All heavy atoms as TSV, in Angstrom:
chain	resi	resn	atom	element	x	y	z
A	1	MET	N	N	55.274	17.387	-40.678
A	1	MET	CA	C	55.304	15.977	-40.983
A	1	MET	C	C	56.739	15.475	-40.887
A	1	MET	O	O	57.630	16.002	-41.563
A	1	MET	CB	C	54.767	15.762	-42.392
A	1	MET	CG	C	54.634	14.329	-42.748
A	1	MET	SD	S	53.402	14.225	-44.039
A	1	MET	CE	C	54.216	13.250	-45.194
A	2	PRO	N	N	57.008	14.454	-40.016
A	2	PRO	CA	C	58.377	13.985	-39.837
A	2	PRO	C	C	58.864	13.193	-41.038
A	2	PRO	O	O	58.091	12.515	-41.696
A	2	PRO	CB	C	58.289	13.102	-38.597
A	2	PRO	CG	C	56.872	12.673	-38.525
A	2	PRO	CD	C	56.070	13.770	-39.135
A	3	SER	N	N	60.134	13.316	-41.301
A	3	SER	CA	C	60.728	12.528	-42.377
A	3	SER	C	C	62.000	11.883	-41.851
A	3	SER	O	O	62.546	12.284	-40.833
A	3	SER	CB	C	61.053	13.419	-43.569
A	3	SER	OG	O	62.016	14.372	-43.180
A	4	GLY	N	N	62.483	10.879	-42.554
A	4	GLY	CA	C	63.693	10.190	-42.124
A	4	GLY	C	C	63.378	8.794	-41.640
A	4	GLY	O	O	62.423	8.168	-42.051
A	5	ARG	N	N	64.160	8.330	-40.712
A	5	ARG	CA	C	64.013	6.967	-40.215
A	5	ARG	C	C	62.943	6.872	-39.144
A	5	ARG	O	O	62.735	7.784	-38.379
A	5	ARG	CB	C	65.334	6.470	-39.636
A	5	ARG	CG	C	66.412	6.344	-40.676
A	5	ARG	CD	C	67.667	5.865	-40.012
A	5	ARG	NE	N	68.708	5.759	-41.006
A	5	ARG	CZ	C	69.340	4.638	-41.267
A	5	ARG	NH1	N	69.080	3.556	-40.600
A	5	ARG	NH2	N	70.274	4.596	-42.177
A	6	VAL	N	N	62.319	5.694	-39.091
A	6	VAL	CA	C	61.323	5.405	-38.071
A	6	VAL	C	C	61.806	4.197	-37.296
A	6	VAL	O	O	62.194	3.194	-37.887
A	6	VAL	CB	C	59.942	5.121	-38.716
A	6	VAL	CG1	C	58.929	4.760	-37.661
A	6	VAL	CG2	C	59.494	6.321	-39.525
A	7	ALA	N	N	61.805	4.260	-35.982
A	7	ALA	CA	C	62.290	3.154	-35.162
A	7	ALA	C	C	61.417	1.930	-35.376
A	7	ALA	O	O	60.196	2.017	-35.386
A	7	ALA	CB	C	62.272	3.548	-33.694
A	8	GLY	N	N	62.062	0.783	-35.576
A	8	GLY	CA	C	61.338	-0.466	-35.739
A	8	GLY	C	C	60.866	-0.726	-37.157
A	8	GLY	O	O	60.276	-1.743	-37.440
A	9	LYS	N	N	61.143	0.152	-38.067
A	9	LYS	CA	C	60.702	-0.016	-39.453
A	9	LYS	C	C	61.713	-0.874	-40.196
A	9	LYS	O	O	62.906	-0.631	-40.140
A	9	LYS	CB	C	60.594	1.355	-40.109
A	9	LYS	CG	C	60.151	1.337	-41.525
A	9	LYS	CD	C	58.654	1.343	-41.603
A	9	LYS	CE	C	58.245	1.518	-43.057
A	9	LYS	NZ	N	56.925	1.060	-43.289
A	10	VAL	N	N	61.214	-1.911	-40.890
A	10	VAL	CA	C	62.082	-2.779	-41.677
A	10	VAL	C	C	62.038	-2.319	-43.113
A	10	VAL	O	O	60.972	-2.079	-43.662
A	10	VAL	CB	C	61.628	-4.253	-41.562
A	10	VAL	CG1	C	62.475	-5.147	-42.436
A	10	VAL	CG2	C	61.675	-4.706	-40.118
A	11	GLY	N	N	63.185	-2.215	-43.737
A	11	GLY	CA	C	63.240	-1.805	-45.129
A	11	GLY	C	C	63.753	-0.393	-45.264
A	11	GLY	O	O	64.092	0.275	-44.296
A	12	VAL	N	N	63.796	0.061	-46.501
A	12	VAL	CA	C	64.295	1.393	-46.802
A	12	VAL	C	C	63.127	2.238	-47.286
A	12	VAL	O	O	62.359	1.822	-48.144
A	12	VAL	CB	C	65.390	1.325	-47.890
A	12	VAL	CG1	C	65.852	2.715	-48.256
A	12	VAL	CG2	C	66.548	0.471	-47.418
A	13	TYR	N	N	62.995	3.420	-46.736
A	13	TYR	CA	C	61.915	4.323	-47.138
A	13	TYR	C	C	62.546	5.558	-47.747
A	13	TYR	O	O	63.342	6.247	-47.113
A	13	TYR	CB	C	61.056	4.697	-45.922
A	13	TYR	CG	C	59.943	5.640	-46.258
A	13	TYR	CD1	C	58.859	5.201	-46.996
A	13	TYR	CD2	C	59.986	6.957	-45.852
A	13	TYR	CE1	C	57.835	6.061	-47.319
A	13	TYR	CE2	C	58.972	7.828	-46.159
A	13	TYR	CZ	C	57.881	7.370	-46.906
A	13	TYR	OH	O	56.871	8.228	-47.218
A	14	THR	N	N	62.200	5.831	-48.995
A	14	THR	CA	C	62.816	6.963	-49.684
A	14	THR	C	C	61.976	8.220	-49.606
A	14	THR	O	O	62.458	9.286	-49.939
A	14	THR	CB	C	63.054	6.614	-51.166
A	14	THR	OG1	O	61.797	6.307	-51.768
A	14	THR	CG2	C	64.005	5.449	-51.296
A	15	GLY	N	N	60.717	8.113	-49.225
A	15	GLY	CA	C	59.872	9.284	-49.135
A	15	GLY	C	C	58.998	9.479	-50.356
A	15	GLY	O	O	58.067	10.265	-50.325
A	16	ASN	N	N	59.254	8.798	-51.445
A	16	ASN	CA	C	58.428	8.897	-52.644
A	16	ASN	C	C	57.257	7.931	-52.524
A	16	ASN	O	O	57.428	6.798	-52.109
A	16	ASN	CB	C	59.236	8.559	-53.899
A	16	ASN	CG	C	60.397	9.506	-54.093
A	16	ASN	OD1	O	60.367	10.628	-53.602
A	16	ASN	ND2	N	61.410	9.050	-54.807
A	17	ARG	N	N	56.088	8.367	-52.913
A	17	ARG	CA	C	54.911	7.503	-52.793
A	17	ARG	C	C	54.996	6.324	-53.750
A	17	ARG	O	O	54.530	5.240	-53.443
A	17	ARG	CB	C	53.647	8.292	-53.083
A	17	ARG	CG	C	53.308	9.241	-51.983
A	17	ARG	CD	C	51.920	9.686	-52.129
A	17	ARG	NE	N	51.144	8.934	-51.162
A	17	ARG	CZ	C	49.857	9.034	-50.977
A	17	ARG	NH1	N	49.161	9.839	-51.729
A	17	ARG	NH2	N	49.241	8.336	-50.079
A	18	GLY	N	N	55.576	6.497	-54.919
A	18	GLY	CA	C	55.602	5.444	-55.934
A	18	GLY	C	C	56.780	4.490	-55.795
A	18	GLY	O	O	56.850	3.492	-56.498
A	19	SER	N	N	57.714	4.763	-54.929
A	19	SER	CA	C	58.894	3.911	-54.816
A	19	SER	C	C	58.565	2.648	-54.041
A	19	SER	O	O	57.697	2.623	-53.195
A	19	SER	CB	C	60.036	4.662	-54.141
A	19	SER	OG	O	59.711	4.910	-52.805
A	20	GLN	N	N	59.303	1.607	-54.359
A	20	GLN	CA	C	59.052	0.326	-53.688
A	20	GLN	C	C	59.918	0.185	-52.454
A	20	GLN	O	O	60.958	0.807	-52.331
A	20	GLN	CB	C	59.313	-0.833	-54.642
A	20	GLN	CG	C	60.795	-1.049	-54.962
A	20	GLN	CD	C	61.012	-2.212	-55.894
A	20	GLN	OE1	O	60.228	-2.411	-56.800
A	20	GLN	NE2	N	62.052	-2.964	-55.692
A	21	SER	N	N	59.476	-0.656	-51.538
A	21	SER	CA	C	60.228	-0.918	-50.315
A	21	SER	C	C	61.229	-2.030	-50.584
A	21	SER	O	O	60.987	-2.925	-51.394
A	21	SER	CB	C	59.264	-1.344	-49.206
A	21	SER	OG	O	59.995	-1.756	-48.076
A	22	TYR	N	N	62.338	-1.998	-49.896
A	22	TYR	CA	C	63.369	-3.003	-50.081
A	22	TYR	C	C	63.301	-4.081	-49.002
A	22	TYR	O	O	64.280	-4.771	-48.752
A	22	TYR	CB	C	64.756	-2.347	-50.069
A	22	TYR	CG	C	64.983	-1.497	-51.290
A	22	TYR	CD1	C	64.791	-0.130	-51.242
A	22	TYR	CD2	C	65.376	-2.071	-52.489
A	22	TYR	CE1	C	64.992	0.658	-52.365
A	22	TYR	CE2	C	65.576	-1.298	-53.617
A	22	TYR	CZ	C	65.382	0.072	-53.552
A	22	TYR	OH	O	65.575	0.822	-54.661
A	23	SER	N	N	62.163	-4.268	-48.363
A	23	SER	CA	C	62.053	-5.270	-47.316
A	23	SER	C	C	62.187	-6.676	-47.878
A	23	SER	O	O	62.663	-7.575	-47.202
A	23	SER	CB	C	60.737	-5.126	-46.551
A	23	SER	OG	O	59.653	-5.358	-47.418
A	24	GLY	N	N	61.773	-6.895	-49.132
A	24	GLY	CA	C	61.954	-8.197	-49.773
A	24	GLY	C	C	63.422	-8.535	-49.918
A	24	GLY	O	O	63.834	-9.686	-49.733
A	25	LEU	N	N	64.218	-7.551	-50.254
A	25	LEU	CA	C	65.656	-7.746	-50.377
A	25	LEU	C	C	66.263	-8.077	-49.019
A	25	LEU	O	O	67.110	-8.968	-48.906
A	25	LEU	CB	C	66.304	-6.487	-50.958
A	25	LEU	CG	C	67.814	-6.535	-51.172
A	25	LEU	CD1	C	68.159	-7.580	-52.214
A	25	LEU	CD2	C	68.305	-5.178	-51.601
A	26	ASN	N	N	65.811	-7.377	-47.967
A	26	ASN	CA	C	66.307	-7.666	-46.622
A	26	ASN	C	C	65.956	-9.078	-46.197
A	26	ASN	O	O	66.764	-9.769	-45.575
A	26	ASN	CB	C	65.722	-6.670	-45.620
A	26	ASN	CG	C	66.306	-5.288	-45.786
A	26	ASN	OD1	O	67.346	-5.122	-46.392
A	26	ASN	ND2	N	65.619	-4.303	-45.271
A	27	GLU	N	N	64.747	-9.531	-46.536
A	27	GLU	CA	C	64.328	-10.885	-46.180
A	27	GLU	C	C	65.187	-11.916	-46.912
A	27	GLU	O	O	65.581	-12.927	-46.325
A	27	GLU	CB	C	62.861	-11.081	-46.548
A	27	GLU	CG	C	62.313	-12.421	-46.091
A	27	GLU	CD	C	60.843	-12.561	-46.392
A	27	GLU	OE1	O	60.174	-11.546	-46.665
A	27	GLU	OE2	O	60.363	-13.705	-46.354
A	28	GLU	N	N	65.515	-11.648	-48.155
A	28	GLU	CA	C	66.371	-12.561	-48.919
A	28	GLU	C	C	67.765	-12.634	-48.300
A	28	GLU	O	O	68.347	-13.712	-48.186
A	28	GLU	CB	C	66.454	-12.088	-50.364
A	28	GLU	CG	C	67.243	-13.028	-51.251
A	28	GLU	CD	C	67.261	-12.565	-52.689
A	28	GLU	OE1	O	66.440	-11.702	-53.057
A	28	GLU	OE2	O	68.113	-13.065	-53.436
A	29	ILE	N	N	68.293	-11.508	-47.870
A	29	ILE	CA	C	69.613	-11.480	-47.231
A	29	ILE	C	C	69.582	-12.274	-45.927
A	29	ILE	O	O	70.522	-12.999	-45.606
A	29	ILE	CB	C	70.062	-10.022	-47.002
A	29	ILE	CG1	C	70.374	-9.368	-48.344
A	29	ILE	CG2	C	71.269	-9.959	-46.084
A	29	ILE	CD1	C	70.636	-7.892	-48.264
A	30	ILE	N	N	68.497	-12.164	-45.178
A	30	ILE	CA	C	68.366	-12.916	-43.925
A	30	ILE	C	C	68.372	-14.409	-44.204
A	30	ILE	O	O	69.076	-15.181	-43.534
A	30	ILE	CB	C	67.089	-12.490	-43.170
A	30	ILE	CG1	C	67.255	-11.081	-42.619
A	30	ILE	CG2	C	66.766	-13.470	-42.050
A	30	ILE	CD1	C	65.979	-10.484	-42.060
A	31	TRP	N	N	67.611	-14.860	-45.212
A	31	TRP	CA	C	67.568	-16.292	-45.531
A	31	TRP	C	C	68.922	-16.797	-46.028
A	31	TRP	O	O	69.345	-17.911	-45.704
A	31	TRP	CB	C	66.476	-16.591	-46.553
A	31	TRP	CG	C	65.115	-16.600	-45.949
A	31	TRP	CD1	C	64.112	-15.703	-46.154
A	31	TRP	CD2	C	64.607	-17.538	-44.988
A	31	TRP	NE1	N	63.020	-16.034	-45.404
A	31	TRP	CE2	C	63.290	-17.159	-44.680
A	31	TRP	CE3	C	65.138	-18.662	-44.366
A	31	TRP	CZ2	C	62.499	-17.858	-43.779
A	31	TRP	CZ3	C	64.352	-19.368	-43.467
A	31	TRP	CH2	C	63.056	-18.966	-43.180
A	32	ILE	N	N	69.618	-15.993	-46.825
A	32	ILE	CA	C	70.946	-16.385	-47.288
A	32	ILE	C	C	71.899	-16.483	-46.108
A	32	ILE	O	O	72.717	-17.419	-46.030
A	32	ILE	CB	C	71.465	-15.390	-48.350
A	32	ILE	CG1	C	70.651	-15.543	-49.637
A	32	ILE	CG2	C	72.942	-15.583	-48.615
A	32	ILE	CD1	C	70.945	-14.493	-50.678
A	33	SER	N	N	71.812	-15.570	-45.157
A	33	SER	CA	C	72.670	-15.608	-43.972
A	33	SER	C	C	72.402	-16.861	-43.140
A	33	SER	O	O	73.335	-17.500	-42.644
A	33	SER	CB	C	72.445	-14.365	-43.112
A	33	SER	OG	O	72.755	-13.211	-43.826
A	34	ILE	N	N	71.127	-17.223	-42.994
A	34	ILE	CA	C	70.784	-18.428	-42.239
A	34	ILE	C	C	71.340	-19.664	-42.945
A	34	ILE	O	O	71.930	-20.544	-42.302
A	34	ILE	CB	C	69.256	-18.529	-42.058
A	34	ILE	CG1	C	68.769	-17.438	-41.102
A	34	ILE	CG2	C	68.849	-19.906	-41.556
A	34	ILE	CD1	C	67.264	-17.308	-41.039
A	35	ALA	N	N	71.177	-19.730	-44.267
A	35	ALA	CA	C	71.683	-20.879	-45.025
A	35	ALA	C	C	73.199	-20.974	-44.938
A	35	ALA	O	O	73.752	-22.077	-44.776
A	35	ALA	CB	C	71.237	-20.777	-46.479
A	36	MET	N	N	73.876	-19.849	-45.026
A	36	MET	CA	C	75.337	-19.861	-44.935
A	36	MET	C	C	75.806	-20.284	-43.549
A	36	MET	O	O	76.784	-21.022	-43.422
A	36	MET	CB	C	75.900	-18.472	-45.272
A	36	MET	CG	C	75.746	-18.094	-46.716
A	36	MET	SD	S	76.734	-19.098	-47.816
A	36	MET	CE	C	78.341	-18.453	-47.469
A	37	SER	N	N	75.118	-19.850	-42.498
A	37	SER	CA	C	75.524	-20.248	-41.152
A	37	SER	C	C	75.297	-21.744	-40.942
A	37	SER	O	O	76.107	-22.411	-40.292
A	37	SER	CB	C	74.793	-19.424	-40.095
A	37	SER	OG	O	73.399	-19.631	-40.189
A	38	ILE	N	N	74.215	-22.297	-41.499
A	38	ILE	CA	C	73.991	-23.741	-41.406
A	38	ILE	C	C	75.084	-24.489	-42.160
A	38	ILE	O	O	75.623	-25.493	-41.663
A	38	ILE	CB	C	72.589	-24.102	-41.945
A	38	ILE	CG1	C	71.516	-23.582	-40.989
A	38	ILE	CG2	C	72.443	-25.605	-42.158
A	38	ILE	CD1	C	70.105	-23.696	-41.527
A	39	LEU	N	N	75.447	-24.006	-43.340
A	39	LEU	CA	C	76.505	-24.633	-44.123
A	39	LEU	C	C	77.843	-24.592	-43.390
A	39	LEU	O	O	78.576	-25.592	-43.353
A	39	LEU	CB	C	76.627	-23.945	-45.477
A	39	LEU	CG	C	77.680	-24.499	-46.429
A	39	LEU	CD1	C	77.328	-25.932	-46.821
A	39	LEU	CD2	C	77.782	-23.626	-47.661
A	40	ILE	N	N	78.169	-23.477	-42.773
A	40	ILE	CA	C	79.419	-23.359	-42.007
A	40	ILE	C	C	79.396	-24.320	-40.827
A	40	ILE	O	O	80.400	-24.971	-40.529
A	40	ILE	CB	C	79.637	-21.899	-41.559
A	40	ILE	CG1	C	79.985	-21.043	-42.773
A	40	ILE	CG2	C	80.733	-21.803	-40.508
A	40	ILE	CD1	C	79.999	-19.558	-42.496
A	41	GLY	N	N	78.262	-24.446	-40.159
A	41	GLY	CA	C	78.141	-25.392	-39.047
A	41	GLY	C	C	78.358	-26.825	-39.497
A	41	GLY	O	O	79.037	-27.609	-38.819
A	42	ILE	N	N	77.805	-27.190	-40.656
A	42	ILE	CA	C	77.991	-28.544	-41.180
A	42	ILE	C	C	79.449	-28.786	-41.528
A	42	ILE	O	O	80.001	-29.862	-41.231
A	42	ILE	CB	C	77.076	-28.774	-42.400
A	42	ILE	CG1	C	75.613	-28.833	-41.947
A	42	ILE	CG2	C	77.454	-30.040	-43.149
A	42	ILE	CD1	C	74.613	-28.840	-43.079
A	43	LEU	N	N	80.102	-27.803	-42.128
A	43	LEU	CA	C	81.521	-27.966	-42.470
A	43	LEU	C	C	82.386	-28.115	-41.227
A	43	LEU	O	O	83.330	-28.918	-41.209
A	43	LEU	CB	C	81.994	-26.775	-43.312
A	43	LEU	CG	C	81.450	-26.718	-44.735
A	43	LEU	CD1	C	81.860	-25.418	-45.406
A	43	LEU	CD2	C	81.938	-27.906	-45.542
A	44	ILE	N	N	82.088	-27.365	-40.178
A	44	ILE	CA	C	82.838	-27.501	-38.920
A	44	ILE	C	C	82.611	-28.884	-38.330
A	44	ILE	O	O	83.550	-29.519	-37.838
A	44	ILE	CB	C	82.436	-26.381	-37.941
A	44	ILE	CG1	C	82.977	-25.035	-38.436
A	44	ILE	CG2	C	82.938	-26.674	-36.529
A	44	ILE	CD1	C	82.474	-23.847	-37.653
A	45	LEU	N	N	81.380	-29.384	-38.388
A	45	LEU	CA	C	81.074	-30.718	-37.876
A	45	LEU	C	C	81.839	-31.786	-38.650
A	45	LEU	O	O	82.395	-32.721	-38.040
A	45	LEU	CB	C	79.571	-30.976	-37.966
A	45	LEU	CG	C	79.075	-32.303	-37.414
A	45	LEU	CD1	C	79.315	-32.376	-35.905
A	45	LEU	CD2	C	77.609	-32.482	-37.720
A	46	VAL	N	N	81.895	-31.664	-39.970
A	46	VAL	CA	C	82.650	-32.628	-40.779
A	46	VAL	C	C	84.133	-32.576	-40.421
A	46	VAL	O	O	84.788	-33.619	-40.297
A	46	VAL	CB	C	82.426	-32.350	-42.285
A	46	VAL	CG1	C	83.404	-33.130	-43.145
A	46	VAL	CG2	C	80.996	-32.689	-42.666
A	47	ALA	N	N	84.674	-31.384	-40.227
A	47	ALA	CA	C	86.092	-31.260	-39.867
A	47	ALA	C	C	86.374	-31.890	-38.504
A	47	ALA	O	O	87.386	-32.573	-38.325
A	47	ALA	CB	C	86.495	-29.784	-39.861
A	48	LEU	N	N	85.476	-31.682	-37.529
A	48	LEU	CA	C	85.664	-32.288	-36.208
A	48	LEU	C	C	85.578	-33.812	-36.279
A	48	LEU	O	O	86.348	-34.522	-35.611
A	48	LEU	CB	C	84.632	-31.743	-35.229
A	48	LEU	CG	C	84.833	-30.287	-34.803
A	48	LEU	CD1	C	83.659	-29.829	-33.951
A	48	LEU	CD2	C	86.139	-30.121	-34.061
A	49	CYS	N	N	84.653	-34.335	-37.091
A	49	CYS	CA	C	84.557	-35.794	-37.262
A	49	CYS	C	C	85.826	-36.346	-37.890
A	49	CYS	O	O	86.307	-37.413	-37.497
A	49	CYS	CB	C	83.341	-36.150	-38.118
A	49	CYS	SG	S	81.776	-35.919	-37.279
A	50	TYR	N	N	86.381	-35.633	-38.863
A	50	TYR	CA	C	87.621	-36.074	-39.504
A	50	TYR	C	C	88.780	-36.084	-38.499
A	50	TYR	O	O	89.549	-37.042	-38.449
A	50	TYR	CB	C	87.949	-35.161	-40.687
A	50	TYR	CG	C	89.256	-35.502	-41.348
A	50	TYR	CD1	C	89.364	-36.608	-42.173
A	50	TYR	CD2	C	90.394	-34.715	-41.146
A	50	TYR	CE1	C	90.562	-36.930	-42.776
A	50	TYR	CE2	C	91.594	-35.024	-41.742
A	50	TYR	CZ	C	91.672	-36.137	-42.560
A	50	TYR	OH	O	92.861	-36.464	-43.139
A	51	LEU	N	N	88.883	-35.036	-37.703
A	51	LEU	CA	C	89.957	-34.987	-36.699
A	51	LEU	C	C	89.801	-36.108	-35.678
A	51	LEU	O	O	90.785	-36.742	-35.286
A	51	LEU	CB	C	89.964	-33.626	-35.999
A	51	LEU	CG	C	90.408	-32.442	-36.850
A	51	LEU	CD1	C	90.214	-31.145	-36.082
A	51	LEU	CD2	C	91.854	-32.611	-37.268
A	52	PHE	N	N	88.572	-36.368	-35.244
A	52	PHE	CA	C	88.320	-37.445	-34.291
A	52	PHE	C	C	88.670	-38.791	-34.910
A	52	PHE	O	O	89.272	-39.652	-34.256
A	52	PHE	CB	C	86.855	-37.419	-33.850
A	52	PHE	CG	C	86.521	-38.451	-32.815
A	52	PHE	CD1	C	86.978	-38.319	-31.508
A	52	PHE	CD2	C	85.772	-39.562	-33.149
A	52	PHE	CE1	C	86.677	-39.268	-30.554
A	52	PHE	CE2	C	85.468	-40.519	-32.204
A	52	PHE	CZ	C	85.917	-40.372	-30.905
A	53	HIS	N	N	88.332	-38.981	-36.184
A	53	HIS	CA	C	88.657	-40.224	-36.877
A	53	HIS	C	C	90.171	-40.434	-36.969
A	53	HIS	O	O	90.669	-41.536	-36.727
A	53	HIS	CB	C	88.035	-40.216	-38.274
A	53	HIS	CG	C	88.405	-41.388	-39.118
A	53	HIS	ND1	N	87.926	-42.651	-38.875
A	53	HIS	CD2	C	89.225	-41.484	-40.184
A	53	HIS	CE1	C	88.422	-43.482	-39.769
A	53	HIS	NE2	N	89.216	-42.789	-40.577
A	54	GLU	N	N	90.894	-39.387	-37.322
A	54	GLU	CA	C	92.358	-39.493	-37.416
A	54	GLU	C	C	92.982	-39.787	-36.052
A	54	GLU	O	O	93.936	-40.566	-35.948
A	54	GLU	CB	C	92.942	-38.202	-38.000
A	54	GLU	CG	C	92.658	-38.020	-39.466
A	54	GLU	CD	C	93.329	-39.067	-40.330
A	54	GLU	OE1	O	94.499	-39.397	-40.074
A	54	GLU	OE2	O	92.669	-39.569	-41.253
A	55	LYS	N	N	92.449	-39.164	-35.001
A	55	LYS	CA	C	92.981	-39.395	-33.659
A	55	LYS	C	C	92.777	-40.853	-33.260
A	55	LYS	O	O	93.686	-41.501	-32.728
A	55	LYS	CB	C	92.288	-38.470	-32.669
A	55	LYS	CG	C	92.837	-38.537	-31.275
A	55	LYS	CD	C	92.144	-37.522	-30.373
A	55	LYS	CE	C	92.697	-37.595	-28.978
A	55	LYS	NZ	N	92.058	-36.632	-28.083
A	56	CYS	N	N	91.592	-41.395	-33.525
A	56	CYS	CA	C	91.316	-42.796	-33.192
A	56	CYS	C	C	92.157	-43.731	-34.049
A	56	CYS	O	O	92.611	-44.778	-33.578
A	56	CYS	CB	C	89.838	-43.113	-33.389
A	56	CYS	SG	S	88.793	-42.340	-32.155
A	57	LYS	N	N	92.379	-43.370	-35.299
A	57	LYS	CA	C	93.188	-44.186	-36.205
A	57	LYS	C	C	94.626	-44.268	-35.702
A	57	LYS	O	O	95.226	-45.352	-35.679
A	57	LYS	CB	C	93.138	-43.569	-37.606
A	57	LYS	CG	C	93.803	-44.364	-38.674
A	57	LYS	CD	C	93.544	-43.671	-40.009
A	57	LYS	CE	C	94.549	-44.081	-41.037
A	57	LYS	NZ	N	94.361	-43.381	-42.304
A	58	LYS	N	N	95.191	-43.145	-35.267
A	58	LYS	CA	C	96.552	-43.143	-34.735
A	58	LYS	C	C	96.626	-43.959	-33.453
A	58	LYS	O	O	97.600	-44.678	-33.219
A	58	LYS	CB	C	97.016	-41.712	-34.461
A	58	LYS	CG	C	97.356	-40.945	-35.705
A	58	LYS	CD	C	97.824	-39.547	-35.372
A	58	LYS	CE	C	98.117	-38.769	-36.632
A	58	LYS	NZ	N	98.559	-37.407	-36.353
A	59	ARG	N	N	95.602	-43.862	-32.624
A	59	ARG	CA	C	95.581	-44.612	-31.371
A	59	ARG	C	C	95.539	-46.118	-31.651
A	59	ARG	O	O	96.234	-46.895	-31.013
A	59	ARG	CB	C	94.381	-44.189	-30.530
A	59	ARG	CG	C	94.403	-44.790	-29.143
A	59	ARG	CD	C	93.245	-44.291	-28.317
A	59	ARG	NE	N	93.431	-42.869	-28.024
A	59	ARG	CZ	C	92.497	-42.066	-27.579
A	59	ARG	NH1	N	91.275	-42.510	-27.422
A	59	ARG	NH2	N	92.756	-40.808	-27.321
A	60	ARG	N	N	94.741	-46.548	-32.649
A	60	ARG	CA	C	94.676	-47.970	-32.989
A	60	ARG	C	C	96.004	-48.447	-33.555
A	60	ARG	O	O	96.430	-49.558	-33.257
A	60	ARG	CB	C	93.554	-48.205	-34.018
A	60	ARG	CG	C	92.201	-48.338	-33.361
A	60	ARG	CD	C	91.147	-48.692	-34.371
A	60	ARG	NE	N	90.617	-47.425	-34.880
A	60	ARG	CZ	C	90.215	-47.213	-36.128
A	60	ARG	NH1	N	90.254	-48.178	-36.997
A	60	ARG	NH2	N	89.766	-46.042	-36.488
A	61	GLU	N	N	96.655	-47.639	-34.383
A	61	GLU	CA	C	97.956	-48.018	-34.938
A	61	GLU	C	C	98.981	-48.156	-33.826
A	61	GLU	O	O	99.854	-49.027	-33.868
A	61	GLU	CB	C	98.420	-46.986	-35.951
A	61	GLU	CG	C	97.675	-47.012	-37.255
A	61	GLU	CD	C	98.109	-45.898	-38.184
A	61	GLU	OE1	O	98.947	-45.075	-37.783
A	61	GLU	OE2	O	97.580	-45.875	-39.323
A	62	MET	N	N	98.898	-47.302	-32.808
A	62	MET	CA	C	99.850	-47.368	-31.704
A	62	MET	C	C	99.656	-48.676	-30.931
A	62	MET	O	O	100.632	-49.318	-30.542
A	62	MET	CB	C	99.634	-46.165	-30.777
A	62	MET	CG	C	100.761	-45.970	-29.772
A	62	MET	SD	S	100.626	-44.404	-28.895
A	62	MET	CE	C	99.115	-44.611	-27.993
A	63	TYR	N	N	98.418	-49.114	-30.714
A	63	TYR	CA	C	98.176	-50.368	-30.010
A	63	TYR	C	C	98.618	-51.574	-30.822
A	63	TYR	O	O	99.105	-52.566	-30.274
A	63	TYR	CB	C	96.685	-50.506	-29.662
A	63	TYR	CG	C	96.247	-49.610	-28.530
A	63	TYR	CD1	C	95.088	-48.860	-28.625
A	63	TYR	CD2	C	97.009	-49.496	-27.360
A	63	TYR	CE1	C	94.666	-48.037	-27.608
A	63	TYR	CE2	C	96.613	-48.671	-26.338
A	63	TYR	CZ	C	95.442	-47.950	-26.459
A	63	TYR	OH	O	95.045	-47.134	-25.448
A	64	VAL	N	N	98.479	-51.513	-32.135
A	64	VAL	CA	C	98.875	-52.636	-33.005
A	64	VAL	C	C	100.386	-52.752	-33.038
A	64	VAL	O	O	100.932	-53.861	-33.017
A	64	VAL	CB	C	98.299	-52.460	-34.424
A	64	VAL	CG1	C	98.871	-53.473	-35.388
A	64	VAL	CG2	C	96.779	-52.554	-34.386
A	65	ASN	N	N	101.112	-51.666	-33.067
A	65	ASN	CA	C	102.576	-51.694	-33.166
A	65	ASN	C	C	103.249	-52.090	-31.862
A	65	ASN	O	O	104.402	-52.514	-31.873
A	65	ASN	CB	C	103.083	-50.317	-33.602
A	65	ASN	CG	C	102.735	-50.023	-35.033
A	65	ASN	OD1	O	102.502	-50.926	-35.824
A	65	ASN	ND2	N	102.674	-48.746	-35.377
A	66	THR	N	N	102.571	-51.984	-30.734
A	66	THR	CA	C	103.226	-52.336	-29.481
A	66	THR	C	C	103.078	-53.782	-29.127
A	66	THR	O	O	102.448	-54.591	-29.602
A	66	THR	CB	C	102.647	-51.516	-28.309
A	66	THR	OG1	O	101.253	-51.703	-28.241
A	66	THR	CG2	C	103.011	-50.080	-28.447
């Protein structure tokens, strides 16, 4: 009877019949990773909008001063 890892198996298998699988924990980590990547994307978008706003603001000030 083979023991150890099985290709394509999600979760941790300890070999004990009564032990629980950690696939729920893996699923939670996946959802947290997705949420964090969405949050990072939103923060990058806000930073780019701020930089674009400052660039346009400087350009308008340059036209007013000339």
